[in-house]
N, C-alpha and C positions, 0 to 999 in steps of 0.2 A: 431459574433457567437450567436447562440440561447442559451438562458439560460434555463436550465431544472430544474424541480423538481426532486430531487434525488430519492424520493419515487417512482416516475413513472418509472425512469430508472431501478430501482431494480425489480419492479413488472413485467416489460415487458421482463426481461431477467432471465430465470431460472438458467443460469450458466455463470455469468460473471467471474467466477474463483476466482482470488485474486484481490483485489482492494485497491487503495489508494486515499484518499480525503485529500487535503490540502487547507487551506484558512483562512479567517478572520471571526470571529463570528459576529452575527447580531448586537451586542452592540458595536462592534469595539474594545473590550478590550482584546480579546484573539486570539492567533494563534490556529488553529484547525487542528488536525491530526486524521484521521481514517484509520484503516487497517483491512481488513477482509480476511478470507480464506474460501474456499468451497472445497468440495470433492465429487467424484463419486465412488471411489474405497474404499474398507475397509481400506486400508493402509492410504489413504488421510483423511478419516473421523476419524481415530483413533488419534486425536490430541486435545490438549488444549493449550491456552496461559497461561503463568505464568509470574509473575513479576521477573525481573532479574536485580538488581542494578537500574540504571536510565532508563532501557528499559524493554523489554520483550523477551521471547524466546518461541519457540514451544516445546512441550513435548508430548511423547506418552501417551495417556490416559490409555491404557492397554499394557504394554511393551511386553506381550506375543504375541500380534497380530501385532507387528511392523515387517514388512517383508523387508523394504528397507528404511533406514533413509536418504539416500543421498540427496533427493530433498525436504524433508518435515520437517526435523529437522534443525532449524537455528534460528538466532536472528533477528527478523524483525525490531526492534527499538533499536537504540543506540544513546547515547549522547557523543559528543566530543567537549569540549569547548563551543563555541557559536553555534555549529552546532548540529542539531538533524536529524538523518538519519532514513528513513523507506523504506524497500525493501521487495520483495517477495522471497528472497533467501540469500545465503551466500555472495552475493556481498555487503552486509552491511559491512563485514570485509574488502573487497577490497577497498571500499570508505574510510574507516578509515585509511588503510595503505597509500592510496594516499594522503589524507589530511595531514597526518603526514610527508609525503615526500615533501610537498609543492605543490602538484598537485591540480587542480580544480576538482570539482565533476565530470564534464563531462570527463575530461582526465583520471580520476581514473578508469572509466568504460570502457575505450578503450581496456583493456586487457580481457574483458568478452564478452560473446555473449548469445544468447537464451539458454534455457535448453536443454540437450541432450536426450529429450524424444520423438524421432521420432515416429509417423508422426506429433505429435502436435507441436513440437519445441516451447514449452511454452515461451512466452516473459519474459524477466527479466524487471520488472518495479521497479523504484527507485524514491525516493524523498528526498530532503534535505531542511531544514529550517535554514536560517542564521540569527541569532538574533543580533541586534546591538541597543544599547540604548533602546528606547521604541517602536521599530518597527522591521520589519523583511522582508526579501525577501525569495523566495523559487524557487526551480527548480524541474522539473520532467523529467524522462528519460525512454525511452523504447528501448530495444534491441530485435529485432525480425527477423524471417526468411523473405526471400523475397517471400511473398505470398505462403508460404509452401515449398519453395525451400531452403533446408538446406545448400546449397553450398555458400550462401551469407547471411551476417548479416547486416540488415538495422538499423542505429543508429539515434535516434532523441532525442534532448534535448530542453527543454522549460524553459525559465526563466521568473519569474513574480516579477516585482518590484512594491513596494507600493501597496500591495494587497487591493482590494476593500472591504469595509465593507459589510458583509453579502453574500460574494461570495467565491466560491471555485472552484477547478478543480478536476475532477474525471478521473482516468485512471485505466483500468482493463485489465486482460490478454486476455480474450476472448470476441468475439462479441456476441456469442450465444452458446447454447448447441448443439453440432453436432459431427460427427466423420469423419475426424479428427476435432479437435477444431480450429475454425478460429481465428487468432490473432486479437487483437485490431487494429482499423484503425483510422487514423486522429489525430487531436490534442486532448489533454485531454478535456473532456466535461465540460462546464461551468455549475455550479450548485449553487442553492440557499442554504445558510446556515442559519438556524433559530433555536431558542431555546437555552436553557442552555445545559450543557453537558449531563444531563440525558434525556432530551427531544430529543436531537439530536441522542444520542446513541440508545435509545429505538426505534426511528423511523427507523434507519438503521436495527437493529436486527429484528424488526417485519416484515420488507419488503424484507429481503433476503429470497430466496426460502427455505422453511422449510426442505425439504428432503436433500438439498445440503449444507446448511450452516453449518459451523464448529465452528468458533471463530471470535470475533470482538474485536478490541482495539480502544478506543477513548481517546484522550488527549486534554485538553484545557490548554494553557500556557498563564498566565497573562503577557501582554506586559509591564506593569509598574514594576512589582516585579520580573518577571522571574520564579515565582513559578507555578507549574502545578498541576492539578488534573486529574485523569484518571479513566477509567472504563474498565473492561474486561468482556466479555460475552462468555461463553462456552456452547455449546450444550451438551457435555459430562460432567456429574456431578457425 
């Protein structure tokens, strides 16, 4: 597969929607997670990321403007033991319930499907990092309609063993800005990961479309110590 510069993918797409990047840092020392949200409506744009325990959650920036919390207020990042979950919806909790019941990441998501926002049928995208000793594996999952046909849910799971240094995978909800919004197609895109957490985070934030970007979360987890550092970027301040 072709390896992309993440900057170029963001510049060329005014509305990838919500996106997840997972991989291993350029120096090989850190597991990398990035999650961003974008919005076209007043309701979607009226959000910020806030820290919540070992993860984050979305919150209305102006509660008076919140018209429908059902698909925009959730916990995108949560930690459970040696697992860190990142998703674009409340399936974060579905995965947690599944893991506690002894199910796999993929099996936990079989009870869910794309979001009920016809005609877009926004895909549910999810990722999980499984830490063990001084290394990790990760998985990514997408649940989407069958080319816009809401009568069928297509399910795809991707497992990455021994992540390559300086490389990540990028999955996002939409291929481009359109009406209705076309769902992501194919495997998660291979992207280069470079720089420290601030350099990487700033690059993402600066190249997300200014009008549509809402919030960004970046976390670097030290594979030797298990400790992490993270950054949150919010357009609403």
